[in-house]
Biotite code that builds the C-alpha atoms (Angstrom):
import biotite.structure as struc

atoms = struc.array([
    struc.Atom([2.203, 7.862, -21.418], chain_id="A", res_id=1, res_name="MET", atom_name="CA", element="C"),
    struc.Atom([2.831, 5.168, -18.852], chain_id="A", res_id=2, res_name="ALA", atom_name="CA", element="C"),
    struc.Atom([-1.101, 4.751, -16.822], chain_id="A", res_id=3, res_name="ASP", atom_name="CA", element="C"),
    struc.Atom([-0.230, 4.597, -12.711], chain_id="A", res_id=4, res_name="GLN", atom_name="CA", element="C"),
    struc.Atom([-3.261, 2.620, -10.371], chain_id="A", res_id=5, res_name="THR", atom_name="CA", element="C"),
    struc.Atom([-3.563, 2.156, -7.325], chain_id="A", res_id=6, res_name="TRP", atom_name="CA", element="C"),
    struc.Atom([-4.559, -1.694, -7.005], chain_id="A", res_id=7, res_name="GLU", atom_name="CA", element="C"),
    struc.Atom([-5.668, -3.643, -3.942], chain_id="A", res_id=8, res_name="ILE", atom_name="CA", element="C"),
    struc.Atom([-3.476, -6.845, -3.681], chain_id="A", res_id=9, res_name="THR", atom_name="CA", element="C"),
    struc.Atom([-4.372, -7.576, -0.320], chain_id="A", res_id=10, res_name="GLN", atom_name="CA", element="C"),
    struc.Atom([-7.616, -7.361, 2.443], chain_id="A", res_id=11, res_name="THR", atom_name="CA", element="C"),
    struc.Atom([-6.540, -7.820, 6.064], chain_id="A", res_id=12, res_name="ARG", atom_name="CA", element="C"),
    struc.Atom([-7.764, -7.200, 9.362], chain_id="A", res_id=13, res_name="TYR", atom_name="CA", element="C"),
    struc.Atom([-5.817, -4.619, 10.930], chain_id="A", res_id=14, res_name="CYS", atom_name="CA", element="C"),
    struc.Atom([-5.340, -5.063, 15.278], chain_id="A", res_id=15, res_name="ASP", atom_name="CA", element="C"),
    struc.Atom([-4.324, -1.406, 15.354], chain_id="A", res_id=16, res_name="HIS", atom_name="CA", element="C"),
    struc.Atom([-7.754, 0.110, 14.286], chain_id="A", res_id=17, res_name="ILE", atom_name="CA", element="C"),
    struc.Atom([-10.179, -2.976, 14.233], chain_id="A", res_id=18, res_name="GLN", atom_name="CA", element="C"),
    struc.Atom([-11.063, -2.377, 11.064], chain_id="A", res_id=19, res_name="LEU", atom_name="CA", element="C"),
    struc.Atom([-10.578, -4.707, 7.406], chain_id="A", res_id=20, res_name="GLU", atom_name="CA", element="C"),
    struc.Atom([-7.983, -2.763, 5.602], chain_id="A", res_id=21, res_name="VAL", atom_name="CA", element="C"),
    struc.Atom([-6.717, -3.058, 1.890], chain_id="A", res_id=22, res_name="ASN", atom_name="CA", element="C"),
    struc.Atom([-3.153, -3.517, 0.828], chain_id="A", res_id=23, res_name="LEU", atom_name="CA", element="C"),
    struc.Atom([-2.569, -1.129, -2.101], chain_id="A", res_id=24, res_name="GLU", atom_name="CA", element="C"),
    struc.Atom([0.416, -1.002, -4.686], chain_id="A", res_id=25, res_name="ALA", atom_name="CA", element="C"),
    struc.Atom([0.798, 1.599, -6.613], chain_id="A", res_id=26, res_name="GLN", atom_name="CA", element="C"),
    struc.Atom([1.778, 0.214, -10.186], chain_id="A", res_id=27, res_name="ARG", atom_name="CA", element="C"),
    struc.Atom([3.175, 1.645, -13.554], chain_id="A", res_id=28, res_name="VAL", atom_name="CA", element="C"),
    struc.Atom([2.257, 0.579, -16.530], chain_id="A", res_id=29, res_name="TYR", atom_name="CA", element="C"),
    struc.Atom([3.770, 1.217, -19.567], chain_id="A", res_id=30, res_name="PRO", atom_name="CA", element="C"),
    struc.Atom([2.883, 2.814, -22.629], chain_id="A", res_id=31, res_name="ALA", atom_name="CA", element="C"),
    struc.Atom([1.406, 1.531, -25.680], chain_id="A", res_id=32, res_name="ASP", atom_name="CA", element="C"),
    struc.Atom([4.598, 2.178, -27.683], chain_id="A", res_id=33, res_name="PHE", atom_name="CA", element="C"),
    struc.Atom([6.669, 0.423, -25.376], chain_id="A", res_id=34, res_name="LEU", atom_name="CA", element="C"),
    struc.Atom([5.114, -2.862, -24.501], chain_id="A", res_id=35, res_name="PRO", atom_name="CA", element="C"),
    struc.Atom([8.107, -4.853, -24.302], chain_id="A", res_id=36, res_name="ASP", atom_name="CA", element="C"),
    struc.Atom([8.830, -3.151, -20.393], chain_id="A", res_id=37, res_name="LEU", atom_name="CA", element="C"),
    struc.Atom([7.426, -4.756, -17.283], chain_id="A", res_id=38, res_name="SER", atom_name="CA", element="C"),
    struc.Atom([4.966, -3.577, -14.601], chain_id="A", res_id=39, res_name="ILE", atom_name="CA", element="C"),
    struc.Atom([6.646, -1.202, -12.085], chain_id="A", res_id=40, res_name="ARG", atom_name="CA", element="C"),
    struc.Atom([5.553, -1.119, -8.324], chain_id="A", res_id=41, res_name="VAL", atom_name="CA", element="C"),
    struc.Atom([6.283, 2.347, -6.856], chain_id="A", res_id=42, res_name="THR", atom_name="CA", element="C"),
    struc.Atom([4.764, 2.161, -3.448], chain_id="A", res_id=43, res_name="GLY", atom_name="CA", element="C"),
    struc.Atom([2.515, 0.796, -0.887], chain_id="A", res_id=44, res_name="HIS", atom_name="CA", element="C"),
    struc.Atom([-0.247, 2.144, 1.312], chain_id="A", res_id=45, res_name="ARG", atom_name="CA", element="C"),
    struc.Atom([-2.571, 0.948, 3.576], chain_id="A", res_id=46, res_name="CYS", atom_name="CA", element="C"),
    struc.Atom([-6.677, 1.909, 2.915], chain_id="A", res_id=47, res_name="SER", atom_name="CA", element="C"),
    struc.Atom([-6.702, 3.587, 6.290], chain_id="A", res_id=48, res_name="HIS", atom_name="CA", element="C"),
    struc.Atom([-3.176, 4.839, 6.916], chain_id="A", res_id=49, res_name="GLY", atom_name="CA", element="C"),
    struc.Atom([-4.634, 8.654, 7.563], chain_id="A", res_id=50, res_name="MET", atom_name="CA", element="C"),
    struc.Atom([-6.636, 7.007, 10.502], chain_id="A", res_id=51, res_name="GLU", atom_name="CA", element="C"),
    struc.Atom([-3.769, 5.018, 11.777], chain_id="A", res_id=52, res_name="CYS", atom_name="CA", element="C"),
    struc.Atom([-1.703, 8.694, 12.051], chain_id="A", res_id=53, res_name="ASN", atom_name="CA", element="C"),
    struc.Atom([-4.095, 9.953, 14.062], chain_id="A", res_id=54, res_name="LEU", atom_name="CA", element="C"),
    struc.Atom([-3.168, 7.722, 16.989], chain_id="A", res_id=55, res_name="PHE", atom_name="CA", element="C"),
    struc.Atom([-0.310, 8.826, 19.661], chain_id="A", res_id=56, res_name="GLU", atom_name="CA", element="C"),
    struc.Atom([1.521, 5.290, 18.799], chain_id="A", res_id=57, res_name="GLN", atom_name="CA", element="C"),
    struc.Atom([3.019, 4.494, 15.366], chain_id="A", res_id=58, res_name="HIS", atom_name="CA", element="C"),
    struc.Atom([1.136, 1.809, 13.328], chain_id="A", res_id=59, res_name="ALA", atom_name="CA", element="C"),
    struc.Atom([3.392, 0.275, 11.075], chain_id="A", res_id=60, res_name="CYS", atom_name="CA", element="C"),
    struc.Atom([4.928, 0.288, 7.727], chain_id="A", res_id=61, res_name="ILE", atom_name="CA", element="C"),
    struc.Atom([1.927, 0.616, 5.428], chain_id="A", res_id=62, res_name="TRP", atom_name="CA", element="C"),
    struc.Atom([0.725, 3.591, 7.265], chain_id="A", res_id=63, res_name="SER", atom_name="CA", element="C"),
    struc.Atom([3.989, 5.286, 6.671], chain_id="A", res_id=64, res_name="GLY", atom_name="CA", element="C"),
    struc.Atom([4.928, 5.987, 10.405], chain_id="A", res_id=65, res_name="THR", atom_name="CA", element="C"),
    struc.Atom([6.835, 2.594, 11.809], chain_id="A", res_id=66, res_name="GLN", atom_name="CA", element="C"),
    struc.Atom([9.007, 1.034, 8.568], chain_id="A", res_id=67, res_name="PRO", atom_name="CA", element="C"),
    struc.Atom([10.462, -1.389, 10.457], chain_id="A", res_id=68, res_name="ALA", atom_name="CA", element="C"),
    struc.Atom([6.790, -3.037, 11.131], chain_id="A", res_id=69, res_name="HIS", atom_name="CA", element="C"),
    struc.Atom([5.117, -4.760, 9.136], chain_id="A", res_id=70, res_name="ASP", atom_name="CA", element="C"),
    struc.Atom([2.069, -7.086, 10.942], chain_id="A", res_id=71, res_name="PRO", atom_name="CA", element="C"),
    struc.Atom([0.756, -8.527, 8.101], chain_id="A", res_id=72, res_name="PHE", atom_name="CA", element="C"),
    struc.Atom([4.196, -10.274, 7.505], chain_id="A", res_id=73, res_name="GLN", atom_name="CA", element="C"),
    struc.Atom([3.531, -13.985, 7.664], chain_id="A", res_id=74, res_name="GLN", atom_name="CA", element="C"),
])
């Protein structure tokens, strides 16, 4: 069976909540009997996304409230 884990990809300072946040990716690792398959990324999230959703204004793509805005994109 495949393993799914949330792994930290970056740590950044978020101006919206004034804290350091971890940007995470959900990665699916293939089962042992299918070693030729590559790792798949199936989702992204912010470690403080729930707190951002409590504010009245939309935050960003990482919290899931504004898909067109990525404040960490360089």
